[in-house]
A tleap script that builds the chain and sets N, CA, C and O, in Angstrom:
source leaprc.protein.ff14SB
mol = sequence {
  NMET VAL GLU CYS GLU ARG GLU LEU ALA ALA
  GLY THR ARG VAL THR LEU ASP LEU ASP GLU
  ALA GLY ARG LEU ASP ALA GLU VAL ARG TRP
  SER GLN ARG GLY GLN VAL GLY MET ARG PHE
  ALA ALA ALA PHE ALA LEU ARG LYS LEU ALA
  ARG PRO ARG PRO GLY PRO ALA THR ARG MET
  LEU ARG PRO ALA TYR LEU GLU GLU PRO VAL
  ALA ALA PRO ARG PRO SER GLY PRO SER PRO
  LEU VAL GLN LYS LYS ALA ARG CARG
}
set mol.1.N position { 0.839 -1.158 0.000 }
set mol.1.CA position { 0.000 0.000 0.000 }
set mol.1.C position { 0.898 1.239 0.000 }
set mol.1.O position { 1.939 1.271 0.656 }
set mol.2.N position { 0.473 2.248 -0.745 }
set mol.2.CA position { 1.218 3.488 -0.876 }
set mol.2.C position { 0.266 4.644 -0.589 }
set mol.2.O position { -0.912 4.581 -0.942 }
set mol.3.N position { 0.762 5.683 0.041 }
set mol.3.CA position { -0.050 6.876 0.262 }
set mol.3.C position { 0.112 7.812 -0.935 }
set mol.3.O position { 1.216 8.010 -1.441 }
set mol.4.N position { -1.019 8.387 -1.378 }
set mol.4.CA position { -1.004 9.277 -2.538 }
set mol.4.C position { -2.087 10.338 -2.343 }
set mol.4.O position { -3.187 10.026 -1.885 }
set mol.5.N position { -1.782 11.577 -2.685 }
set mol.5.CA position { -2.733 12.681 -2.490 }
set mol.5.C position { -3.889 12.661 -3.478 }
set mol.5.O position { -4.930 13.260 -3.208 }
set mol.6.N position { -3.741 12.000 -4.599 }
set mol.6.CA position { -4.821 12.012 -5.586 }
set mol.6.C position { -5.313 10.596 -5.860 }
set mol.6.O position { -4.592 9.613 -5.690 }
set mol.7.N position { -6.555 10.535 -6.286 }
set mol.7.CA position { -7.157 9.242 -6.627 }
set mol.7.C position { -6.588 8.755 -7.961 }
set mol.7.O position { -6.453 9.534 -8.905 }
set mol.8.N position { -6.264 7.490 -8.033 }
set mol.8.CA position { -5.786 6.887 -9.273 }
set mol.8.C position { -6.765 5.791 -9.669 }
set mol.8.O position { -7.234 5.028 -8.825 }
set mol.9.N position { -7.065 5.723 -10.942 }
set mol.9.CA position { -8.009 4.719 -11.435 }
set mol.9.C position { -7.364 3.338 -11.420 }
set mol.9.O position { -6.180 3.186 -11.720 }
set mol.10.N position { -8.161 2.339 -11.066 }
set mol.10.CA position { -7.681 0.959 -11.115 }
set mol.10.C position { -7.234 0.652 -12.537 }
set mol.10.O position { -7.890 1.042 -13.502 }
set mol.11.N position { -6.109 -0.051 -12.658 }
set mol.11.CA position { -5.565 -0.390 -13.965 }
set mol.11.C position { -4.516 0.591 -14.459 }
set mol.11.O position { -3.839 0.317 -15.450 }
set mol.12.N position { -4.366 1.733 -13.788 }
set mol.12.CA position { -3.349 2.715 -14.182 }
set mol.12.C position { -1.959 2.151 -13.928 }
set mol.12.O position { -1.678 1.617 -12.855 }
set mol.13.N position { -1.105 2.276 -14.920 }
set mol.13.CA position { 0.285 1.812 -14.757 }
set mol.13.C position { 1.107 2.970 -14.208 }
set mol.13.O position { 1.026 4.096 -14.697 }
set mol.14.N position { 1.901 2.672 -13.181 }
set mol.14.CA position { 2.719 3.701 -12.538 }
set mol.14.C position { 4.138 3.188 -12.358 }
set mol.14.O position { 4.389 1.984 -12.414 }
set mol.15.N position { 5.062 4.113 -12.141 }
set mol.15.CA position { 6.439 3.779 -11.799 }
set mol.15.C position { 6.760 4.498 -10.499 }
set mol.15.O position { 6.637 5.720 -10.413 }
set mol.16.N position { 7.164 3.752 -9.501 }
set mol.16.CA position { 7.551 4.320 -8.212 }
set mol.16.C position { 9.049 4.580 -8.224 }
set mol.16.O position { 9.835 3.680 -8.519 }
set mol.17.N position { 9.443 5.801 -7.907 }
set mol.17.CA position { 10.859 6.156 -7.814 }
set mol.17.C position { 11.233 6.114 -6.337 }
set mol.17.O position { 10.784 6.957 -5.559 }
set mol.18.N position { 12.043 5.149 -5.950 }
set mol.18.CA position { 12.383 4.920 -4.542 }
set mol.18.C position { 13.826 5.288 -4.220 }
set mol.18.O position { 14.490 4.585 -3.458 }
set mol.19.N position { 14.307 6.365 -4.784 }
set mol.19.CA position { 15.674 6.845 -4.546 }
set mol.19.C position { 16.696 5.743 -4.769 }
set mol.19.O position { 16.782 5.179 -5.860 }
set mol.20.N position { 17.488 5.430 -3.710 }
set mol.20.CA position { 18.560 4.431 -3.853 }
set mol.20.C position { 18.036 3.030 -4.144 }
set mol.20.O position { 18.771 2.200 -4.679 }
set mol.21.N position { 16.773 2.751 -3.800 }
set mol.21.CA position { 16.206 1.420 -4.028 }
set mol.21.C position { 15.853 1.208 -5.500 }
set mol.21.O position { 15.600 0.078 -5.918 }
set mol.22.N position { 15.835 2.280 -6.284 }
set mol.22.CA position { 15.557 2.142 -7.704 }
set mol.22.C position { 14.110 2.463 -8.048 }
set mol.22.O position { 13.388 3.066 -7.255 }
set mol.23.N position { 13.705 2.056 -9.223 }
set mol.23.CA position { 12.345 2.296 -9.712 }
set mol.23.C position { 11.610 0.968 -9.850 }
set mol.23.O position { 12.180 -0.048 -10.247 }
set mol.24.N position { 10.324 1.011 -9.507 }
set mol.24.CA position { 9.498 -0.195 -9.592 }
set mol.24.C position { 8.252 0.106 -10.419 }
set mol.24.O position { 7.549 1.083 -10.160 }
set mol.25.N position { 7.984 -0.729 -11.406 }
set mol.25.CA position { 6.762 -0.597 -12.200 }
set mol.25.C position { 5.643 -1.352 -11.492 }
set mol.25.O position { 5.861 -2.431 -10.943 }
set mol.26.N position { 4.447 -0.775 -11.510 }
set mol.26.CA position { 3.301 -1.392 -10.844 }
set mol.26.C position { 2.015 -0.988 -11.553 }
set mol.26.O position { 1.998 -0.084 -12.388 }
set mol.27.N position { 0.938 -1.685 -11.194 }
set mol.27.CA position { -0.400 -1.368 -11.697 }
set mol.27.C position { -1.295 -1.092 -10.501 }
set mol.27.O position { -1.303 -1.859 -9.538 }
set mol.28.N position { -2.046 -0.005 -10.558 }
set mol.28.CA position { -2.967 0.347 -9.469 }
set mol.28.C position { -4.105 -0.665 -9.453 }
set mol.28.O position { -4.734 -0.926 -10.478 }
set mol.29.N position { -4.364 -1.233 -8.271 }
set mol.29.CA position { -5.463 -2.190 -8.118 }
set mol.29.C position { -6.671 -1.522 -7.474 }
set mol.29.O position { -7.813 -1.833 -7.812 }
set mol.30.N position { -6.414 -0.602 -6.543 }
set mol.30.CA position { -7.493 0.158 -5.900 }
set mol.30.C position { -6.923 1.462 -5.364 }
set mol.30.O position { -5.717 1.586 -5.154 }
set mol.31.N position { -7.802 2.430 -5.144 }
set mol.31.CA position { -7.385 3.734 -4.628 }
set mol.31.C position { -8.559 4.357 -3.876 }
set mol.31.O position { -9.651 4.497 -4.428 }
set mol.32.N position { -8.332 4.730 -2.613 }
set mol.32.CA position { -9.367 5.418 -1.840 }
set mol.32.C position { -8.770 6.113 -0.640 }
set mol.32.O position { -7.829 5.595 -0.038 }
set mol.33.N position { -9.283 7.261 -0.276 }
set mol.33.CA position { -8.893 8.054 0.893 }
set mol.33.C position { -7.372 8.211 1.036 }
set mol.33.O position { -6.829 8.068 2.132 }
set mol.34.N position { -6.708 8.500 -0.054 }
set mol.34.CA position { -5.274 8.767 0.000 }
set mol.34.C position { -4.383 7.536 0.063 }
set mol.34.O position { -3.175 7.657 0.269 }
set mol.35.N position { -4.959 6.363 -0.111 }
set mol.35.CA position { -4.168 5.136 -0.110 }
set mol.35.C position { -4.369 4.399 -1.426 }
set mol.35.O position { -5.456 4.407 -2.002 }
set mol.36.N position { -3.294 3.759 -1.891 }
set mol.36.CA position { -3.332 3.073 -3.176 }
set mol.36.C position { -2.753 1.674 -3.009 }
set mol.36.O position { -1.666 1.501 -2.458 }
set mol.37.N position { -3.481 0.693 -3.481 }
set mol.37.CA position { -2.979 -0.684 -3.515 }
set mol.37.C position { -2.440 -0.972 -4.900 }
set mol.37.O position { -3.060 -0.605 -5.898 }
set mol.38.N position { -1.301 -1.619 -4.970 }
set mol.38.CA position { -0.656 -1.854 -6.261 }
set mol.38.C position { -0.222 -3.303 -6.411 }
set mol.38.O position { 0.013 -4.017 -5.436 }
set mol.39.N position { -0.127 -3.701 -7.655 }
set mol.39.CA position { 0.456 -5.002 -7.995 }
set mol.39.C position { 1.733 -4.690 -8.766 }
set mol.39.O position { 1.706 -4.047 -9.815 }
set mol.40.N position { 2.851 -5.161 -8.220 }
set mol.40.CA position { 4.134 -4.865 -8.843 }
set mol.40.C position { 4.382 -5.768 -10.043 }
set mol.40.O position { 3.981 -6.932 -10.050 }
set mol.41.N position { 5.045 -5.221 -11.056 }
set mol.41.CA position { 5.305 -5.957 -12.290 }
set mol.41.C position { 6.299 -7.095 -12.070 }
set mol.41.O position { 6.244 -8.113 -12.761 }
set mol.42.N position { 7.192 -6.927 -11.122 }
set mol.42.CA position { 8.204 -7.953 -10.849 }
set mol.42.C position { 8.492 -7.979 -9.353 }
set mol.42.O position { 8.315 -6.983 -8.652 }
set mol.43.N position { 8.930 -9.118 -8.890 }
set mol.43.CA position { 9.299 -9.255 -7.475 }
set mol.43.C position { 10.534 -8.394 -7.193 }
set mol.43.O position { 11.374 -8.180 -8.068 }
set mol.44.N position { 10.624 -7.906 -5.954 }
set mol.44.CA position { 11.797 -7.127 -5.558 }
set mol.44.C position { 12.120 -7.449 -4.109 }
set mol.44.O position { 11.258 -7.899 -3.355 }
set mol.45.N position { 13.359 -7.216 -3.728 }
set mol.45.CA position { 13.813 -7.517 -2.369 }
set mol.45.C position { 13.404 -6.374 -1.443 }
set mol.45.O position { 13.785 -5.226 -1.672 }
set mol.46.N position { 12.641 -6.675 -0.412 }
set mol.46.CA position { 12.210 -5.654 0.543 }
set mol.46.C position { 13.381 -4.980 1.242 }
set mol.46.O position { 13.270 -3.823 1.647 }
set mol.47.N position { 14.500 -5.680 1.390 }
set mol.47.CA position { 15.657 -5.091 2.074 }
set mol.47.C position { 16.177 -3.859 1.341 }
set mol.47.O position { 16.851 -3.019 1.937 }
set mol.48.N position { 15.864 -3.747 0.040 }
set mol.48.CA position { 16.280 -2.563 -0.706 }
set mol.48.C position { 15.581 -1.304 -0.203 }
set mol.48.O position { 16.088 -0.197 -0.384 }
set mol.49.N position { 14.419 -1.469 0.430 }
set mol.49.CA position { 13.665 -0.316 0.910 }
set mol.49.C position { 14.208 0.223 2.223 }
set mol.49.O position { 13.918 1.364 2.581 }
set mol.50.N position { 14.985 -0.567 2.946 }
set mol.50.CA position { 15.554 -0.128 4.231 }
set mol.50.C position { 16.718 0.818 3.959 }
set mol.50.O position { 17.603 0.523 3.155 }
set mol.51.N position { 16.699 1.940 4.631 }
set mol.51.CA position { 17.804 2.887 4.473 }
set mol.51.C position { 18.973 2.433 5.334 }
set mol.51.O position { 18.773 1.994 6.467 }
set mol.52.N position { 20.189 2.535 4.812 }
set mol.52.CA position { 21.343 2.147 5.627 }
set mol.52.C position { 21.496 3.099 6.813 }
set mol.52.O position { 21.250 4.299 6.689 }
set mol.53.N position { 21.892 2.571 7.931 }
set mol.53.CA position { 22.107 3.394 9.124 }
set mol.53.C position { 23.436 4.119 9.006 }
set mol.53.O position { 24.438 3.514 8.626 }
set mol.54.N position { 23.458 5.397 9.324 }
set mol.54.CA position { 24.729 6.117 9.258 }
set mol.54.C position { 25.647 5.715 10.406 }
set mol.54.O position { 25.193 5.212 11.434 }
set mol.55.N position { 26.913 5.939 10.220 }
set mol.55.CA position { 27.871 5.669 11.287 }
set mol.55.C position { 28.659 4.404 11.036 }
set mol.55.O position { 28.470 3.724 10.028 }
set mol.56.N position { 29.556 4.094 11.979 }
set mol.56.CA position { 30.412 2.914 11.804 }
set mol.56.C position { 29.598 1.623 11.906 }
set mol.56.O position { 28.516 1.584 12.493 }
set mol.57.N position { 30.148 0.593 11.327 }
set mol.57.CA position { 29.492 -0.711 11.372 }
set mol.57.C position { 29.417 -1.204 12.816 }
set mol.57.O position { 30.296 -0.924 13.631 }
set mol.58.N position { 28.369 -1.928 13.108 }
set mol.58.CA position { 28.190 -2.458 14.460 }
set mol.58.C position { 29.181 -3.583 14.694 }
set mol.58.O position { 29.392 -4.425 13.821 }
set mol.59.N position { 29.785 -3.596 15.867 }
set mol.59.CA position { 30.757 -4.630 16.204 }
set mol.59.C position { 30.278 -5.317 17.474 }
set mol.59.O position { 29.920 -4.658 18.450 }
set mol.60.N position { 30.275 -6.618 17.454 }
set mol.60.CA position { 29.850 -7.385 18.619 }
set mol.60.C position { 30.992 -7.441 19.627 }
set mol.60.O position { 32.143 -7.683 19.262 }
set mol.61.N position { 30.670 -7.219 20.877 }
set mol.61.CA position { 31.669 -7.307 21.942 }
set mol.61.C position { 31.567 -8.663 22.619 }
set mol.61.O position { 30.473 -9.198 22.799 }
set mol.62.N position { 32.688 -9.202 22.983 }
set mol.62.CA position { 32.724 -10.498 23.659 }
set mol.62.C position { 32.532 -10.251 25.150 }
set mol.62.O position { 33.288 -9.484 25.746 }
set mol.63.N position { 31.520 -10.897 25.772 }
set mol.63.CA position { 31.301 -10.694 27.206 }
set mol.63.C position { 32.486 -11.190 28.024 }
set mol.63.O position { 33.147 -12.157 27.645 }
set mol.64.N position { 32.754 -10.528 29.141 }
set mol.64.CA position { 33.903 -10.857 29.983 }
set mol.64.C position { 33.849 -12.295 30.495 }
set mol.64.O position { 34.884 -12.938 30.668 }
set mol.65.N position { 32.626 -12.797 30.739 }
set mol.65.CA position { 32.549 -14.165 31.291 }
set mol.65.C position { 32.974 -15.236 30.295 }
set mol.65.O position { 33.153 -16.393 30.676 }
set mol.66.N position { 33.139 -14.874 29.033 }
set mol.66.CA position { 33.621 -15.840 28.054 }
set mol.66.C position { 35.138 -15.793 27.881 }
set mol.66.O position { 35.710 -16.631 27.184 }
set mol.67.N position { 35.777 -14.835 28.500 }
set mol.67.CA position { 37.231 -14.730 28.424 }
set mol.67.C position { 37.865 -15.810 29.295 }
set mol.67.O position { 37.210 -16.398 30.156 }
set mol.68.N position { 39.134 -16.056 29.059 }
set mol.68.CA position { 39.869 -17.046 29.854 }
set mol.68.C position { 39.872 -16.609 31.318 }
set mol.68.O position { 40.130 -15.444 31.619 }
set mol.69.N position { 39.587 -17.534 32.218 }
set mol.69.CA position { 39.604 -17.148 33.632 }
set mol.69.C position { 41.025 -16.799 34.082 }
set mol.69.O position { 41.996 -17.455 33.708 }
set mol.70.N position { 41.110 -15.771 34.876 }
set mol.70.CA position { 42.396 -15.358 35.421 }
set mol.70.C position { 42.503 -15.962 36.818 }
set mol.70.O position { 41.613 -15.794 37.652 }
set mol.71.N position { 43.598 -16.660 37.058 }
set mol.71.CA position { 43.786 -17.292 38.369 }
set mol.71.C position { 43.961 -16.215 39.433 }
set mol.71.O position { 44.715 -15.259 39.250 }
set mol.72.N position { 43.255 -16.383 40.545 }
set mol.72.CA position { 43.378 -15.435 41.652 }
set mol.72.C position { 44.756 -15.585 42.278 }
set mol.72.O position { 45.274 -16.698 42.372 }
set mol.73.N position { 45.350 -14.490 42.703 }
set mol.73.CA position { 46.671 -14.606 43.329 }
set mol.73.C position { 46.568 -15.396 44.635 }
set mol.73.O position { 45.638 -15.214 45.421 }
set mol.74.N position { 47.515 -16.248 44.835 }
set mol.74.CA position { 47.522 -17.066 46.061 }
set mol.74.C position { 48.150 -16.272 47.195 }
set mol.74.O position { 49.209 -15.666 47.028 }
set mol.75.N position { 47.498 -16.278 48.337 }
set mol.75.CA position { 48.083 -15.548 49.476 }
set mol.75.C position { 49.344 -16.269 49.957 }
set mol.75.O position { 49.450 -17.493 49.885 }
set mol.76.N position { 50.280 -15.482 50.440 }
set mol.76.CA position { 51.495 -16.104 50.977 }
set mol.76.C position { 51.252 -16.440 52.443 }
set mol.76.O position { 50.570 -15.699 53.151 }
set mol.77.N position { 51.785 -17.503 52.872 }
set mol.77.CA position { 51.621 -17.905 54.271 }
set mol.77.C position { 50.360 -18.718 54.488 }
set mol.77.O position { 49.600 -18.961 53.551 }
set mol.78.N position { 50.136 -19.141 55.731 }
set mol.78.CA position { 48.971 -19.967 56.031 }
set mol.78.C position { 47.676 -19.154 55.999 }
set mol.78.O position { 47.694 -17.929 56.111 }
set mol.79.N position { 46.583 -19.842 55.848 }
set mol.79.CA position { 45.264 -19.224 55.824 }
set mol.79.C position { 44.968 -18.556 57.159 }
set mol.79.O position { 45.424 -19.046 58.192 }
set mol.80.N position { 44.217 -17.448 57.179 }
set mol.80.CA position { 43.847 -16.813 58.442 }
set mol.80.C position { 43.092 -17.750 59.376 }
set mol.80.O position { 43.174 -17.614 60.597 }
set mol.81.N position { 42.348 -18.712 58.799 }
set mol.81.CA position { 41.613 -19.681 59.624 }
set mol.81.C position { 42.577 -20.599 60.372 }
set mol.81.O position { 42.358 -20.947 61.533 }
set mol.82.N position { 43.629 -20.975 59.691 }
set mol.82.CA position { 44.626 -21.844 60.341 }
set mol.82.C position { 45.317 -21.075 61.443 }
set mol.82.O position { 45.614 -21.640 62.496 }
set mol.83.N position { 45.577 -19.806 61.226 }
set mol.83.CA position { 46.228 -18.998 62.248 }
set mol.83.C position { 45.361 -18.867 63.502 }
set mol.83.O position { 45.893 -18.874 64.612 }
set mol.84.N position { 44.022 -18.745 63.349 }
set mol.84.CA position { 43.111 -18.638 64.497 }
set mol.84.C position { 43.154 -19.914 65.323 }
set mol.84.O position { 43.179 -19.844 66.552 }
set mol.85.N position { 43.164 -21.083 64.681 }
set mol.85.CA position { 43.194 -22.352 65.420 }
set mol.85.C position { 44.506 -22.499 66.183 }
set mol.85.O position { 44.531 -23.042 67.288 }
set mol.86.N position { 45.572 -22.023 65.604 }
set mol.86.CA position { 46.867 -22.153 66.250 }
set mol.86.C position { 46.946 -21.292 67.508 }
set mol.86.O position { 47.673 -21.655 68.432 }
set mol.87.N position { 46.231 -20.169 67.587 }
set mol.87.CA position { 46.270 -19.288 68.750 }
set mol.87.C position { 45.527 -19.885 69.930 }
set mol.87.O position { 45.849 -19.527 71.062 }
set mol.88.N position { 44.604 -20.726 69.757 }
set mol.88.CA position { 43.811 -21.272 70.860 }
set mol.88.C position { 44.605 -22.112 71.771 }
set mol.88.O position { 44.072 -22.640 72.747 }
savepdb mol mol.pdb
quit
């Protein structure tokens, strides 16, 4: 469906100019209240209608939990728990 300010008769052949997506030939099937239904002459990829997003390409970041585990530093000397038992 396409929005159009004027009524178009069913059967009218039209060409839609879609900027970077190119031009598409179609036939008007119905038209009422500013909307037009069309049958396209040939199939086209809908992805052509999506505008590219400006800016740098998206890059996936690797979550920290997937990184190699870093070994915790080992404390020097006996555990504090062992030291408490020895004082008793």
